[in-house]
BAFI-3210 file (N, C-alpha, C; in Angstrom, 3 decimals, decimal comma, padded with zeros to 6 digits):
// residues 123
n [1|2|3|4|5|6|7|8|9|10|11|12|13|14|15|16|17|18|19|20|21|22|23|24|25|26|27|28|29|30|31|32|33|34|35|36|37|38|39|40|41|42|43|44|45|46|47|48|49|50|51|52|53|54|55|56|57|58|59|60|61|62|63|64|65|66|67|68|69|70|71|72|73|74|75|76|77|78|79|80|81|82|83|84|85|86|87|88|89|90|91|92|93|94|95|96|97|98|99|100|101|102|103|104|105|106|107|108|109|110|111|112|113|114|115|116|117|118|119|120|121|122|123]
n.u [-004,695|-005,097|-007,316|-008,381|-006,523|-005,652|-002,891|-001,967|-001,869|-001,325|-001,099|-001,687|-003,951|-004,371|-006,784|-006,589|-006,069|-003,812|-001,718|001,151|002,208|001,348|002,665|005,303|005,324|004,955|007,175|009,192|008,539|008,617|010,678|012,093|011,030|009,568|007,479|006,449|003,623|001,590|000,784|-000,027|-000,963|-002,695|-002,221|000,125|002,593|004,500|007,295|008,299|011,383|011,218|009,795|007,050|004,057|002,608|000,138|-001,126|-004,002|-005,657|-008,317|-010,569|-012,751|-012,059|-012,457|-011,234|-010,983|-012,682|-011,265|-010,482|-013,755|-016,762|-018,951|-017,849|-015,922|-012,626|-011,859|-009,480|-006,229|-002,687|-000,139|002,930|005,999|008,288|011,501|012,141|009,946|010,247|012,272|011,280|008,841|009,312|010,402|008,324|006,444|007,788|007,704|005,106|003,014|000,266|-000,168|-002,425|-003,352|-002,095|-001,258|-000,593|001,207|001,383|001,137|-001,114|-001,545|-002,213|-001,792|-000,673|-003,105|-005,086|-005,367|-005,326|-002,624|-000,461|002,281|003,966|005,388|007,447|007,305]
n.v [-020,312|-021,839|-022,139|-025,348|-026,725|-024,263|-022,304|-019,726|-016,111|-015,056|-012,915|-009,410|-007,642|-004,922|-003,094|-001,222|001,352|001,012|-001,451|-001,829|000,764|001,457|-000,540|000,300|002,576|001,368|-000,338|001,574|002,684|000,517|-001,172|-004,200|-006,672|-007,296|-010,027|-011,471|-013,165|-013,545|-013,419|-011,097|-007,574|-007,252|-007,882|-007,496|-008,613|-008,149|-008,697|-007,790|-006,800|-008,325|-010,512|-010,287|-010,233|-008,130|-007,198|-005,930|-005,268|-004,986|-002,787|-001,578|000,134|001,414|003,249|005,485|004,952|007,031|009,217|011,425|010,600|010,349|009,182|007,596|004,654|003,645|001,112|-000,594|-000,194|000,361|000,046|001,490|001,004|003,310|004,744|007,446|009,845|012,365|012,099|010,082|011,112|013,212|011,547|009,712|011,471|012,441|010,171|010,190|010,119|011,498|013,770|013,472|013,704|014,423|012,650|011,836|009,582|008,697|009,344|010,099|009,158|009,095|006,782|007,060|006,458|006,715|004,880|004,488|004,893|004,641|006,235|005,020|005,199|004,432|006,217]
n.w [016,914|013,819|011,093|009,987|007,357|006,440|005,606|005,993|005,540|002,243|000,297|000,106|-001,779|-003,922|-005,653|-008,692|-011,263|-012,886|-012,679|-012,945|-012,639|-010,021|-008,609|-008,881|-007,218|-004,633|-004,574|-004,467|-001,995|-000,111|-000,917|-002,312|-004,717|-007,944|-008,573|-011,068|-012,045|-013,795|-017,289|-018,442|-018,240|-016,103|-013,493|-010,966|-008,825|-005,834|-003,668|-000,505|001,260|003,615|002,904|002,615|000,715|-001,726|-003,950|-007,090|-008,764|-011,835|-012,196|-014,084|-013,604|-011,312|-008,307|-005,989|-002,399|000,005|002,226|004,836|005,418|006,808|005,576|003,679|003,088|003,953|003,526|003,690|005,120|005,006|007,427|007,720|009,077|010,396|011,208|011,568|011,061|009,991|008,178|006,525|005,524|003,458|001,512|000,852|-000,126|-002,365|-003,924|-004,752|-002,967|-001,062|001,543|004,274|007,029|010,355|013,340|016,800|016,928|014,346|010,787|008,193|004,811|001,253|-001,418|-004,892|-006,233|-004,368|-002,198|001,296|003,564|006,427|008,001|010,660|013,935|016,774|019,620]
ca.u [-005,217|-005,342|-008,369|-007,891|-006,195|-005,162|-001,469|-001,726|-002,105|-000,301|-000,920|-002,672|-004,143|-005,008|-007,328|-006,043|-006,231|-002,577|-000,941|002,595|002,515|001,213|003,739|006,509|005,213|005,189|008,577|009,958|008,216|008,954|011,771|011,680|011,112|008,368|007,432|005,367|003,064|000,626|001,423|-000,577|-000,785|-003,815|-001,818|001,553|002,853|005,836|007,674|009,178|012,592|010,902|009,062|005,605|003,583|001,612|-000,151|-001,899|-004,905|-006,340|-009,739|-010,844|-013,752|-011,566|-012,713|-010,495|-011,742|-012,720|-010,781|-011,456|-015,136|-017,580|-019,891|-017,096|-015,057|-011,287|-011,855|-008,308|-005,064|-001,421|000,709|004,331|006,843|009,440|012,319|012,069|008,940|010,726|013,085|010,439|007,770|009,679|010,641|007,060|005,817|008,500|007,246|003,771|001,999|-000,370|-000,386|-003,826|-003,446|-001,116|-001,688|000,542|002,176|001,323|000,638|-001,943|-001,268|-002,789|-000,876|-001,063|-004,470|-006,028|-005,391|-004,802|-001,592|000,060|003,647|003,852|006,679|007,363|007,854]
ca.v [-021,451|-021,621|-023,016|-026,559|-026,606|-022,930|-022,121|-018,344|-015,065|-015,052|-011,653|-008,337|-007,207|-003,621|-002,755|000,047|001,510|000,663|-002,257|-001,606|002,075|001,418|-001,378|001,132|003,381|000,548|-000,779|002,706|002,870|-000,617|-001,999|-005,533|-006,984|-007,796|-011,459|-011,524|-014,511|-013,552|-013,050|-009,856|-006,407|-007,110|-008,306|-007,413|-008,932|-007,833|-009,225|-006,817|-007,443|-009,270|-011,631|-010,047|-010,035|-007,116|-007,295|-004,846|-005,889|-004,044|-002,543|-000,469|001,037|001,744|004,530|005,444|005,141|008,413|009,353|011,055|010,889|009,427|008,480|006,728|003,706|003,473|-000,320|-001,114|000,676|-000,260|000,771|001,337|001,369|004,161|005,159|008,897|010,312|013,582|011,632|009,268|011,859|013,777|010,466|009,177|012,526|012,468|009,015|010,455|010,061|012,746|013,882|013,661|014,275|013,977|012,256|011,800|008,526|008,291|010,306|009,435|009,537|008,233|006,458|007,824|006,222|006,983|003,954|005,089|004,209|005,465|006,081|004,881|005,115|004,259|007,403]
ca.w [016,194|012,394|010,568|009,321|005,948|006,116|005,867|006,393|004,551|001,197|-000,406|000,181|-003,166|-004,082|-006,968|-009,189|-012,704|-013,592|-011,741|-013,008|-012,080|-008,569|-008,064|-008,807|-006,007|-003,453|-004,590|-003,960|-000,583|000,738|-001,425|-002,730|-006,144|-008,608|-008,880|-012,053|-012,160|-014,895|-018,552|-018,967|-017,376|-015,179|-012,153|-010,651|-007,421|-005,355|-002,361|000,158|001,775|004,690|002,332|002,549|-000,659|-002,025|-005,377|-007,671|-009,722|-012,705|-011,985|-015,005|-013,027|-009,972|-007,663|-004,720|-001,171|000,485|003,600|005,868|005,061|007,591|004,703|002,781|003,770|003,399|003,255|004,375|004,981|005,390|008,358|007,342|010,210|010,074|012,358|011,704|010,118|009,329|007,052|005,642|004,865|002,158|000,554|000,337|-000,938|-003,648|-004,700|-005,260|-001,915|-000,665|002,981|004,629|008,369|011,345|014,675|017,718|016,647|012,941|009,803|007,184|003,422|000,225|-002,510|-006,087|-006,694|-003,304|-001,062|002,512|004,343|007,509|008,506|012,108|014,624|018,216|020,273]
c.u [-005,501|-006,421|-007,748|-007,659|-005,635|-003,705|-001,147|-002,015|-000,987|-000,042|-002,032|-002,751|-004,898|-005,523|-006,766|-006,238|-004,995|-001,663|000,568|002,981|002,397|002,273|005,039|006,493|005,562|006,584|009,482|009,747|008,793|010,208|011,222|011,800|009,764|008,534|006,228|004,911|002,086|001,336|000,863|-000,396|-001,925|-003,438|-000,310|001,698|004,292|006,043|008,615|010,389|012,351|010,065|007,553|005,203|002,496|001,394|-001,112|-002,689|-005,636|-007,829|-010,113|-011,836|-013,341|-011,976|-012,044|-011,414|-011,704|-012,289|-010,216|-012,850|-016,015|-018,568|-019,184|-016,136|-013,676|-011,031|-010,680|-007,233|-003,845|-000,722|002,151|005,181|008,043|010,211|012,148|011,119|009,399|011,651|012,195|009,408|008,193|009,910|009,335|006,313|006,469|008,095|005,852|002,661|001,443|-000,601|-001,867|-003,954|-002,402|-001,808|-000,429|001,605|002,113|000,853|-000,041|-001,647|-002,163|-001,718|-001,363|-002,480|-005,491|-006,138|-004,723|-003,677|-001,072|001,544|003,504|005,246|006,418|008,056|008,645]
c.v [-021,036|-022,597|-024,206|-026,304|-025,257|-022,809|-020,709|-017,386|-015,061|-013,660|-010,683|-007,754|-005,879|-003,464|-001,404|000,142|001,086|-000,113|-001,992|-000,275|002,069|000,531|-000,591|002,023|002,546|-000,067|000,333|002,928|001,767|-001,377|-003,346|-005,721|-007,473|-009,289|-011,664|-012,956|-014,640|-013,077|-011,764|-008,732|-006,206|-007,405|-008,171|-007,708|-008,556|-008,525|-008,213|-007,535|-008,430|-010,453|-011,458|-009,693|-008,976|-007,182|-006,187|-005,422|-004,818|-003,995|-001,340|000,553|001,505|003,155|004,484|005,550|006,605|008,439|010,739|011,502|009,893|008,636|007,508|005,848|003,684|002,006|-001,044|-000,063|-000,092|000,635|000,450|001,861|002,180|004,474|006,640|009,425|011,561|013,259|010,919|010,093|012,486|012,703|009,926|010,217|012,612|011,294|009,217|010,336|011,457|012,715|014,148|014,320|013,670|013,636|012,132|010,764|008,003|009,460|009,534|010,034|008,714|007,969|007,187|007,573|006,282|005,993|004,626|004,235|005,189|005,194|006,082|004,732|004,898|005,427|007,033]
c.w [014,757|011,946|009,847|007,844|005,542|006,515|006,345|005,251|003,520|000,651|-000,040|-001,229|-003,178|-005,508|-007,393|-010,704|-013,505|-012,644|-011,765|-012,367|-010,554|-007,928|-007,950|-007,562|-004,775|-003,422|-004,084|-002,477|000,294|000,321|-001,858|-004,222|-006,659|-008,835|-009,789|-012,225|-013,316|-016,163|-019,147|-017,951|-016,386|-013,736|-012,011|-009,161|-007,082|-004,018|-001,740|000,757|002,923|004,201|002,279|001,121|-000,714|-003,527|-005,794|-008,835|-010,521|-012,385|-012,846|-014,458|-011,630|-009,535|-006,312|-003,512|-000,759|001,939|003,785|005,452|005,815|006,731|003,765|003,557|003,124|003,068|003,876|004,281|005,437|006,398|008,010|008,491|009,741|011,352|012,631|010,648|009,376|008,157|006,038|004,884|003,539|001,089|-000,009|-000,493|-002,311|-004,537|-005,282|-004,237|-001,659|000,843|003,238|005,996|009,303|012,660|015,531|017,345|015,212|012,088|008,689|005,812|002,522|-000,823|-003,768|-006,609|-005,559|-002,172|000,136|003,095|005,390|007,696|010,020|012,710|016,097|018,863|021,516]
res [m|v|a|d|g|v|e|g|l|r|t|v|v|l|d|c|p|d|p|w|k|l|s|e|f|y|l|g|l|l|g|g|e|v|v|q|e|e|s|d|d|t|w|v|a|m|v|d|p|q|g|r|r|l|a|f|q|l|s|p|e|y|e|p|p|r|f|p|d|p|a|g|s|q|q|l|h|l|d|v|l|v|r|d|v|e|v|a|e|p|a|v|l|a|l|g|a|t|f|v|q|a|h|e|a|f|r|v|y|t|d|p|v|g|h|t|f|c|l|v|w|f|a]
***
């Protein structure tokens, strides 16, 4: 059931110090294209090949989430589906991701400004 008047989720927005730079990382990770809607550099939106929207919003006072830190919240994270993590991992590291930790069915990374994301696969 959807709330009356609600059509669905449109965009996931990440705060960051440089929207264009972070959009380049996620375009390299997920593919897709930029769909610029604002006339300045405070907001960049992209659409991935499946039509999902991800946007990057300027936050001059941005501080990355702390993970893993029981006293700090990661606030949200993205799960990115991969076929072969051994192929995907070097590619995401080359884009600027940082490896954090491995688990049985996923590996945790941070993007260039500290947002947490996971590469997940079906074993």
